[in-house]
N, C-alpha and C positions, 0 to 999 in steps of 0.2 A: 566132687565139686567143692572148691575151697570156700566160696562165699556166694550168697545170693547177689546177683548183679546189682550194682549201683543204679543202672538204668531202670530196672524193674522197680526199685524203691522209689526213684524219681517219678516213674509213671504212675505209681499209686498216689503220690502226692498231687501230681498234676490232674489226675482223674477225679479227685475229690471235689464234687460239684459245688460245695459250699465254702471252699477255701477262700480266704480274703486276699485277693491280689493286691489291694491297696497297701497292705503291710509291707510289701516288697518294694515300694516306691518311696523316695524321699524328696520332699519339696517339689512334688509333681506340678506341672503346669496344666491348666484347664483351658481348652480352646486354642485356636491358632495353629493346629497341627497341619503342616504342609510337608509333602514328600517330593524330593527332587527326582527320585527314581525308586523302583521297587525290585527286590530280588528274592532271596530266600526268606521264608517265614517259618515261625514255630510258635508253640504255646507253652506258657508257664501255668502256674496254679490259677484257678478261678477265672478263666477266660482272659488271662494276661497275654496279649499278642505281641510277639517279637517280630519286628519288621526290619530287614536289612535295607539300607538306603546307600548303595555303593557310590552313587553320584555325589553324596556329601560325606563319604567315609564315616558313616555312623550307623547305629542301630537304635531303633525307636521301640520302647515298651509302652503299650497303650492298654488301658483298662477298657475292654470292649463291653462289659456288662453281660456277655454271653455265658451265663453261669448254669444253664440247665433248666429243667431236668433233661437227661439224655434221651434224644430221639434219633435212632439209627436210620441211615439212608435206606429207604424202603424199596426202591427200585433202581434199576440201571438208567442212567441219564445219557441219552445219545446226543451227539454233536454239542459237546460242552462249550466249545468256542462260540458257536452260534448263540447258545443260550446266554452266555456271559456278555457277549456283544450287545444283545438285545436289552439285557438288564441295565447296562451303563450307556445305552444309546450311542454305540460306536459302530463303525462299519465292520470292523473285526477286532479281535484281540490276540495278543501273543501271551500265553500263560508262562509266567516266570517260575511260580512254585505253587504248591498246594499243601495245606496243613489242616487236619481234622482236629477240632477242639474236643478233647476227651471229656470235658465238663458238660458238653451239650450234644455232641454228635454232629454239630454243624461243620461243614467243610468250607474252609476259607481259601481264597485264591488271590495271589498277587499277579496283576496283569499289566500289560502295556497296551493302551488303546491305539488303534490305527484309524485314520492317519494322525500324526502329531506325536505319537509315542508318549502320550500322557499316562502317568502311573495311576493305578486304581487298586483298591481292595474290595473284593466282592465275596458274597457268602451264599452257600447252598444249604438249606435246612434239610432235616431228615425227611420231611414230607415232600421234598422235590421243588420247593419254592426258592427263587433267586432274589437277592437283594443287594443294594449298595449300602452297607452300614454307614451311618452318619457318625464318623469318628471326630468331627470338628469340635464337639463339646466334651469330649472324653479327657480324662486325666492321662498325662503321658510324661515321659522323660526321653530326652535324646542323648545318647551316649556316643561321644566321638571316639573313633578308633585311631590311636596314635601311630605315627610312623617314625622311622629313624630320620635323622637330618638329611635333607635333600632327597628324600624318598617319597613315594606316593602309593597309596593303596589302590590297586587295580581292580580288585574284585573281592566280594564276600562269597565264599563257596558253600558255607553251611553255618548254622547256629543252633544252639540248644540250651534249654534250661538245665543247669547242673546241680540243683539242690541248694547250694549256698553261693552260686555264682552263675552268670551267663557266659557260655563259652562260644567263641566265634573262630572260624577258620577262614583264612583269606590269603591273598597273594599280593605282594608289593613289588615295586620296581627295583628292589635291591638284588644283589647277587644271591643272598640267602632270602629268596622270595617267599618261601613257604612260612606262613605266620599263624600262630595260635594266640588268641587273646582271651583273657579271663577278666570279667567285670564283676566286682564284688556286689553282694546284696547287703543293704538296700540299694536299688538302682537309682542313680541321680544324674541330673544334667552334667554335661562336661566330659572331660577326659580323665577317666578314672581307671582305665584298663591297664593291666599288666600285659606285656606281650613278649614273645620269644620267637626266634627263628628256629625252624625244625629241619632236621636232616634225616632222610629215610633211606634204608637199603631197599632197592627195587630188585626183588629176587629174580624176575624174568630177565632184567637187563644186567644183573650181576655187578651193580655199582651203587655207590651212595649218591643221592641226588638232593639238591636244595631248592630247586626252582619249582618243581611240580607241587601244587598245593593239595591239601586234604580235600577230597571231593565230597565226602560225607563222613559223619562220625557219630559216636555215642559216648556219653560218660560211662565210666566203668570203675568198679571198686574190686580190688583184689587184696585180701589179707590186710584190710585197713588202709591201703594206699589207693589214691584216686588217680585215674588215668583218663586220657582221651584215646579212644580206639578209633582210628581213621582208616579209610580206604582211599587208594590213589589209583590213577590211571595205570593200567597194564599189570596186574591189579593187586599189589601187595596190601595186606592189612597189618597195620603196625600200632603199637601202643606207646603213648608219651606220658610221663609222670607229670601231673599237674603241679606238684610241689616245686618243680624246677622252672616253672614259668615265672620269670622275673624279667623286667624290661632290660633289654640288651643281651640277655642270655642266648646261647645257641645250644639247643638240646638235640640229642639223637634218639630216634625212636627204636623200638625193638620189633622187627618184622616177624610175625608169627604164622602167617598164612599167605600163600600165593594162589589167587583164583585163576590166573592165566593171562598172558599178554593179549593185547588187542581189544581190551575192554575199558570202559570209563564208568566208574561207579556213579550212582545217582542218589540213592537213599539207603539208610541203614537202620534196622530195628532189631530188638531182641524180644523173643517170646518163649513161652513154656508150653510144652505139649507132652502129655503122658509121662510126666516126671523128668523130661529132658529139656534143657535150655538150648535155644538155637540163636545164632546170629545170622540175620538175613541181609544180603546186599543185592539190590537190583542194579543192573548195569546196562550200558549200551555198547554193543559190539561195533567197532569201527574197522574191523577186518572181516574177511569172509566168514560166514556162519559155519560152524562145525557141526551143528545139530540144531533141531528145533525150528519152529515156524516163524521166528521173529528175531531181529537184531537186538530187541529189548528182552532181557531174560534175567533170572535171579538164581543165586545159589544160597544154600544155608549150610552153616558149619557148626558143629557142636562147640559149646563155649569152653570146653576143656582145652581147645587149641589156644585160647587167649591166655591160659594160665602158665604156659611154658616159659621158662626163663634161661635155660641152659644153652650154651653156645652150640651144642650139637642138635638143638631143636629150633634155633632162631636164625634170622638174617640169612646168610648163605645156605643154611641147612633148614630153613623154614619148610613146613609141610606144604606140598604143592598138590593142587587139584588136578586130576587126570582130565585134560581138556578134550580128550577124544571120547569121553563117555559121560553120561548123566550122573553116574555114581560108580563105585567099584572098589576093589581091594587096594588100589594104589593110594587112595585117600579116604579111608573109612571116616564116616561122620561128615562127609562133604557131598552134598546132593543138589542137583538142579531142582528148583521149585516150579513144577509145571503150571501151577495156578497163577504164576506171575509172568508167563510168556506174554509179551506185548505191553508189559507194565512200564510206562514212561515215568510216572511218579507214584510213590507209595507213601501213605501216612497212616500211622497206627492209631486206631481208636481205643481198643482194649485188648491186650494180650495178643491172641491169634487173629483178631478181627482187624482188618486194614481197609482203608479206602484207597482204591486204585484208579488212576487215570490211564486208560489203556488205548493203544492204537486199534483202529478198526479195519485197516487195510495195510498189511505189511509191505505191499508192493507200491503204495502211494504215500509218500511222505507228507503230501498236502492234505490228505484225508482228515476229517475231523476226528476227535477222540471221544471216548465214552468214559463215564465215571460210574463205579459200582463198589459195593461192599463185598469183600472177599474174606473167607475164613481159611487160614493157612493150615497145611496138613500137620 
């Protein structure tokens, strides 16, 4: 192993319950926070919540005050949609994303209330209580995501705290639609992000592509260099050097793993178990299931796969998972994670402990979901 992953180092920082999130905001505004829409959410240090607002092409960072102590989710919660709808007095809700706050163990949700499609942020505490946190009086900054001339941001597909910056993945209306944004810390109002267009080699399709956006990603450090490691539909995993993210640049990723075509990534985490570091990607299969009880499944790969850089190990020659078997000699160190069958959303609490939103009836897409704490193998 070349280095301890940057992601784990960031996770340790984020999980420090007494970290001062205020030091990461500059000229924050207090009061008046309004959201046009809600999408992906994530946490920074000390309960600092990052909320994507694709409708206004921006990301909001808000000091929630949710700083601990940590109380882990004690029991499985059934019918999470029903419980969230009751908490915000809506007929029903559509869950956009879920993020557990490592500083407190509280699980936060971004939802759209029905009818009316009104955005809302809700929380589930470790003791199973639901609430609608009052963010109206909290300090926040709104960071606008820039676009090229005559282009429009279509979607924010993922975002994460990156140690000295906030990293955002999205899709624009340009020909080079796959975008990576880097927003420096301290975070402040306005348009401060650098952004670049990204091109990725899709191993299963055997071609370079520019339109498909990163679906999920993690920050990563290798030999002192910082990367974004992202997963794409059909399902290459590629790394992009952060140092090349400058406005107007076009950067090429290095594809290092192919999990198999017909899948769409949803979340990505890194954890350590028995001295081995693993990258986990949970996905949704949009083709016929080859194995397992659900179209929602996950694979883990040893982090040594991320460290390859030679042409005979990357892009056209990237390691490929054997799609006809849960594991095997064709791709050592690549395994299906049985504990994550049915996992629609996954958010990391601490190392191998994750909060999972899981389907309850694979045959019924309308069935409500359940939320529970899971320990990875």
